[in-house]
C-alpha positions as CSV (number, residue, x, y, z in Angstrom):
1,X,-15.6,-1.7,-20.6
2,X,-16.4,-6.4,-20.0
3,X,-13.4,-6.6,-22.4
4,X,-10.9,-3.9,-21.1
5,X,-11.8,-5.4,-17.5
6,X,-11.0,-9.7,-18.3
7,X,-8.0,-7.6,-20.4
8,X,-6.8,-6.2,-16.8
9,X,-7.4,-9.5,-15.0
10,X,-6.0,-11.6,-17.7
11,X,-3.1,-9.3,-17.2
12,X,-2.8,-9.2,-13.5
13,X,-2.8,-12.5,-13.1
14,X,0.7,-12.7,-15.5
15,X,1.8,-10.2,-12.6
16,X,1.0,-11.9,-9.7
17,X,2.9,-15.4,-11.0
18,X,5.4,-13.4,-11.8
19,X,5.4,-11.3,-8.7
20,X,5.1,-14.9,-6.8
21,X,8.1,-16.6,-8.9
22,X,10.9,-13.8,-8.3
23,X,10.1,-14.0,-4.4
24,X,9.9,-17.9,-4.1
25,X,13.1,-18.3,-6.0
26,X,15.7,-15.1,-4.6
27,X,14.1,-16.3,-1.1
28,X,16.2,-19.6,-1.4
29,X,19.3,-17.3,-2.9
30,X,19.6,-16.1,0.7
31,X,22.9,-18.8,2.9
32,X,20.6,-19.8,5.0
33,X,18.7,-23.0,6.1
34,X,15.3,-22.4,7.6
35,X,15.0,-26.3,8.7
36,X,18.5,-25.4,10.7
37,X,16.8,-22.0,12.3
38,X,13.8,-24.5,13.4
39,X,15.9,-27.2,14.8
40,X,18.0,-26.0,17.0
41,X,22.2,-25.8,17.1
42,X,22.3,-29.5,18.5
43,X,20.5,-30.4,15.3
44,X,21.8,-33.5,13.7
45,X,21.8,-34.5,10.2
46,X,18.4,-37.1,11.1
47,X,16.9,-34.3,12.9
48,X,17.6,-31.6,10.2
49,X,16.4,-33.9,7.2
50,X,13.0,-34.5,9.5
51,X,12.4,-30.9,10.5
52,X,12.5,-30.3,6.3
53,X,10.7,-33.1,5.5
54,X,8.0,-31.0,7.9
55,X,8.4,-28.0,6.6
56,X,7.8,-29.4,3.5
57,X,11.6,-27.6,1.6
58,X,13.1,-31.2,1.5
59,X,11.7,-31.1,-2.4
60,X,13.6,-29.6,-5.3
61,X,12.6,-25.6,-5.3
62,X,10.7,-25.9,-8.2
63,X,8.6,-28.7,-7.4
64,X,8.4,-26.9,-3.9
65,X,7.3,-23.6,-5.7
66,X,5.0,-26.0,-8.1
67,X,3.2,-27.4,-4.4
68,X,2.8,-24.4,-3.9
69,X,1.6,-22.1,-6.8
70,X,-1.3,-25.3,-7.2
71,X,-2.3,-25.4,-3.4
72,X,-3.1,-22.0,-3.1
73,X,-6.4,-23.3,-5.1
74,X,-6.8,-26.4,-4.0
75,X,-5.3,-27.0,-0.6
76,X,-2.4,-28.6,0.5
77,X,-1.8,-31.6,2.7
78,X,0.4,-30.7,5.7
79,X,2.8,-32.9,8.1
80,X,0.9,-30.7,10.8
81,X,-2.5,-31.3,9.2
82,X,-4.3,-30.2,6.7
83,X,-4.9,-26.7,4.5
84,X,-7.9,-25.9,2.9
85,X,-7.4,-23.4,0.0
86,X,-7.1,-20.5,-0.8
87,X,-3.9,-22.4,1.0
88,X,-0.4,-19.8,1.4
89,X,1.0,-22.6,4.1
90,X,1.7,-22.6,7.4
91,X,4.9,-20.4,8.8
92,X,7.7,-22.0,9.4
93,X,8.4,-20.4,13.5
94,X,4.7,-21.3,15.0
95,X,3.0,-23.6,12.5
96,X,0.4,-21.7,12.0
97,X,-1.7,-21.0,8.9
98,X,-0.5,-18.2,7.3
99,X,-4.0,-16.4,5.7
100,X,-4.7,-16.2,9.2
101,X,-1.4,-14.3,10.1
102,X,-2.6,-12.0,7.6
103,X,-6.1,-12.0,7.9
104,X,-5.4,-9.9,11.7
105,X,-2.5,-8.0,10.6
106,X,-4.6,-6.9,7.6
107,X,-6.8,-4.2,9.9
108,X,-3.5,-2.4,10.8
109,X,-2.4,-1.7,7.4
110,X,-5.9,-0.7,5.7
111,X,-6.0,1.8,8.7
112,X,-3.0,2.9,8.1
113,X,-3.3,3.5,4.2
114,X,-7.0,4.4,4.3
115,X,-6.6,6.6,7.1
116,X,-3.0,8.2,5.4
117,X,-4.9,8.3,1.9
118,X,-8.2,10.6,2.7
119,X,-5.9,12.8,4.9
120,X,-2.9,13.5,2.3
121,X,-5.9,14.0,-0.8
122,X,-8.2,16.5,1.2
123,X,-5.4,18.3,2.8
124,X,-3.0,18.1,-1.2
125,X,-6.3,18.4,-3.7
126,X,-7.6,21.3,-1.0
127,X,-4.1,23.3,-0.8
128,X,-3.8,22.4,-4.6
129,X,-6.8,23.8,-5.4
130,X,-6.3,27.0,-3.2
131,X,-3.7,27.7,-4.8
132,X,-4.9,27.4,-8.7
133,X,-7.4,29.6,-7.5
134,X,-4.9,32.3,-5.9
135,X,-2.1,32.1,-8.6
136,X,1.1,34.2,-8.7
137,X,0.3,35.8,-5.6
138,X,2.6,35.5,-2.9
139,X,-0.4,32.4,-0.9
140,X,0.2,30.2,-3.9
141,X,4.1,31.2,-4.2
142,X,4.1,29.6,-0.3
143,X,1.9,26.5,-0.9
144,X,4.5,25.3,-4.2
145,X,7.1,26.2,-2.0
146,X,5.8,23.7,1.3
147,X,5.2,21.6,-1.3
148,X,8.7,21.4,-2.6
149,X,10.2,21.2,1.2
150,X,7.8,18.1,2.0
151,X,7.7,16.4,-0.8
152,X,12.0,16.2,0.1
153,X,11.5,14.2,3.4
154,X,11.4,10.6,3.9
155,X,9.0,8.2,6.3
156,X,12.3,6.5,8.0
157,X,13.6,10.9,8.7
158,X,10.2,12.2,9.3
159,X,9.1,9.1,11.5
160,X,11.6,9.0,14.2
161,X,11.7,13.0,14.4
162,X,8.4,13.6,14.6
163,X,8.0,10.8,17.5
164,X,11.3,12.7,19.3
165,X,9.7,16.5,19.2
166,X,6.1,15.5,19.3
167,X,5.8,12.2,21.1
168,X,8.6,11.7,23.7
169,X,9.6,15.6,24.4
170,X,6.4,17.7,24.2
171,X,3.6,15.2,24.6
172,X,1.7,16.8,21.8
173,X,0.0,13.3,20.7
174,X,0.1,9.8,22.4
175,X,2.1,6.9,21.7
176,X,0.6,5.5,18.4
177,X,-1.1,2.5,19.1
178,X,-3.4,-0.2,17.5
179,X,-7.1,-0.4,18.7
180,X,-9.5,-1.6,16.6
181,X,-11.5,0.9,15.8
182,X,-14.8,-2.4,16.5
183,X,-13.7,-1.5,20.3
184,X,-12.7,1.5,20.8
185,X,-13.0,4.4,17.7
186,X,-11.4,7.5,19.7
187,X,-8.6,5.3,20.4
188,X,-8.1,4.2,17.1
189,X,-7.8,7.3,16.3
190,X,-6.2,8.5,18.4
191,X,-3.4,6.2,18.4
192,X,-2.9,6.4,14.7
193,X,-3.3,10.5,14.0
194,X,0.2,10.6,14.3
195,X,1.3,7.9,11.8
196,X,-1.6,8.8,9.3
197,X,0.3,13.1,9.4
198,X,3.9,11.3,9.1
199,X,2.4,9.0,6.2
200,X,0.4,11.8,4.4
201,X,2.9,14.2,4.5
202,X,4.9,13.6,1.1
203,X,2.1,12.6,-0.9
204,X,0.4,15.6,0.1
205,X,3.8,17.7,-1.2
206,X,3.3,15.9,-4.5
207,X,-0.8,16.3,-4.9
208,X,-0.8,19.6,-4.1
209,X,1.9,20.3,-7.5
210,X,-0.5,18.5,-8.9
211,X,-3.5,19.4,-8.8
212,X,-2.1,22.7,-9.3
213,X,-1.1,22.1,-12.6
214,X,-3.5,20.7,-14.1
215,X,-6.8,22.8,-12.6
216,X,-4.4,26.1,-14.2
217,X,-4.1,23.7,-17.5
218,X,-7.8,23.0,-17.4
219,X,-8.4,26.8,-17.1
220,X,-6.7,27.6,-20.6
221,X,-9.3,24.8,-22.1
222,X,-11.7,26.0,-24.7
223,X,-14.9,24.8,-23.2
224,X,-13.7,26.2,-19.9
225,X,-13.3,29.9,-21.2
226,X,-16.2,29.1,-23.6
227,X,-18.4,29.0,-20.3
228,X,-16.4,32.0,-18.9
229,X,-17.3,34.1,-21.7
230,X,-21.0,33.0,-21.3
231,X,-21.2,34.7,-18.4
232,X,-20.9,32.1,-15.9
233,X,-19.4,33.0,-12.0
234,X,-15.5,32.2,-11.4
235,X,-16.6,29.7,-8.8
236,X,-19.1,27.9,-10.9
237,X,-16.5,27.6,-14.1
238,X,-13.8,26.4,-11.4
239,X,-15.4,23.5,-10.4
240,X,-18.0,23.2,-12.5
241,X,-15.3,22.6,-15.3
242,X,-12.1,22.7,-14.3
243,X,-12.1,20.9,-11.3
244,X,-14.1,18.0,-13.2
245,X,-11.2,17.3,-15.8
246,X,-8.2,17.5,-13.6
247,X,-9.0,14.5,-11.5
248,X,-8.2,12.2,-15.0
249,X,-4.4,13.1,-14.5
250,X,-5.1,12.9,-10.0
251,X,-7.0,9.6,-10.3
252,X,-3.8,8.0,-12.4
253,X,-1.2,9.0,-9.9
254,X,-3.3,7.7,-7.4
255,X,-3.5,4.6,-9.1
256,X,-0.2,4.5,-9.6
257,X,0.3,5.4,-6.1
258,X,-1.4,2.6,-4.4
259,X,1.8,0.7,-4.2
260,X,3.9,3.3,-2.7
261,X,1.3,3.4,-0.6
262,X,1.4,0.3,0.9
263,X,5.1,0.5,0.8
264,X,5.3,3.8,2.7
265,X,2.7,2.4,4.9
266,X,5.0,-0.8,5.8
267,X,7.6,1.3,6.9
268,X,5.4,3.8,9.1
269,X,4.5,0.6,10.5
270,X,8.0,-0.6,11.3
271,X,8.8,2.8,12.8
272,X,5.9,3.5,14.7
273,X,6.2,-0.3,15.9
274,X,2.5,-1.2,14.5
275,X,1.4,-4.9,14.3
276,X,0.4,-4.6,10.3
277,X,1.5,-6.4,7.4
278,X,5.4,-4.1,7.0
279,X,6.5,-5.7,10.0
280,X,5.0,-9.4,9.5
281,X,7.3,-9.0,6.2
282,X,10.4,-7.5,8.2
283,X,9.7,-10.2,11.2
284,X,9.9,-13.2,8.6
285,X,12.6,-11.6,6.2
286,X,15.2,-11.7,9.2
287,X,13.4,-15.7,10.0
288,X,13.7,-16.7,7.1
289,X,9.8,-17.6,6.9
290,X,9.4,-18.3,3.3
291,X,5.5,-19.0,3.6
292,X,5.2,-16.2,5.8
293,X,6.8,-13.8,3.2
294,X,5.1,-15.4,0.3
295,X,1.8,-15.0,1.4
296,X,2.8,-11.1,3.0
297,X,4.0,-10.2,-1.2
298,X,1.5,-12.2,-3.2
299,X,-1.6,-10.4,-0.4
300,X,0.0,-6.6,-1.4
301,X,0.6,-7.3,-4.7
302,X,-3.2,-8.9,-4.9
303,X,-4.6,-5.3,-3.5
304,X,-2.5,-3.1,-5.5
305,X,-3.8,-4.8,-9.1
306,X,-7.4,-5.3,-7.3
307,X,-7.3,-1.2,-6.8
308,X,-5.3,-0.3,-10.3
309,X,-8.0,-2.1,-12.2
310,X,-10.8,-0.5,-9.9
311,X,-9.1,2.9,-10.8
312,X,-9.3,2.9,-14.1
313,X,-13.1,1.6,-14.3
314,X,-14.0,4.7,-13.0
315,X,-12.2,6.6,-15.6
316,X,-14.7,6.8,-17.5
317,X,-17.2,7.8,-14.7
318,X,-14.8,10.6,-14.3
319,X,-15.0,12.0,-17.5
320,X,-17.4,9.9,-20.7
321,X,-15.1,11.1,-23.0
322,X,-12.8,8.6,-21.9
323,X,-13.6,4.9,-24.3
324,X,-12.4,1.8,-21.9
325,X,-13.1,-0.9,-24.7
């Protein structure tokens, strides 16, 4: 297990370095000068040079990248002050520490992603189990057909449609908004319920089909058929043997879907105007705010990589036949 975690950690570091380098160098492919945006229309060349020095973009791009990466681990000095490690820099737009802004927006994204994951796991796995339990019946065919239809939906289509039908026209849901759970749990739940349902729709369809297929496959395994032949009840065989064996591919897909889940959460935030990391990333691109964009990308990538390592480590707990070392 230790060797496995070490190997995955080294691979994660390489992935994060690649992501940071690609994001950093692609930013400078955009034909916009953030210093010129900050300086204004009446900016003189001397003023522009001062602004570039204050923003830290007056050096060659490779040197900027090296100083940025070193600053994450050791801290970095800026004209506006010292940035302690882990330093992600200061925003070009308001000179606020990037890490501080990300931590302020993180609860919204985490609430949306975790809540959506709970919804699609509970609903999707329950529907898949029910379809497998009643396979070949009208219920099985109805659930399978519904999952195909829901799986073809997209958040950027379903979100505005849900807002129009369920919020503005019929007032079934209140206007989505984020309230900290520590201040008002009911307002937090009510404000995110519709975004959770929209985010979970596509994933629910996928997990319904996955759970049904893996359960039916497990029910045909020799050890499951042997347990049934020994006189165990159908429900015992289904939940104790077949269900546990079907979790391995489901956990694998969930680990892969973590990236899509965070990406979907960011699109959902933009659709419902929620102040999370997704909206922060979009604003950073439109305003050419490199430190904020780098910070969001690195933070999101780190979260996804860590979650994938945890998912891989859980395999042995689910199925003792899996050997990680």
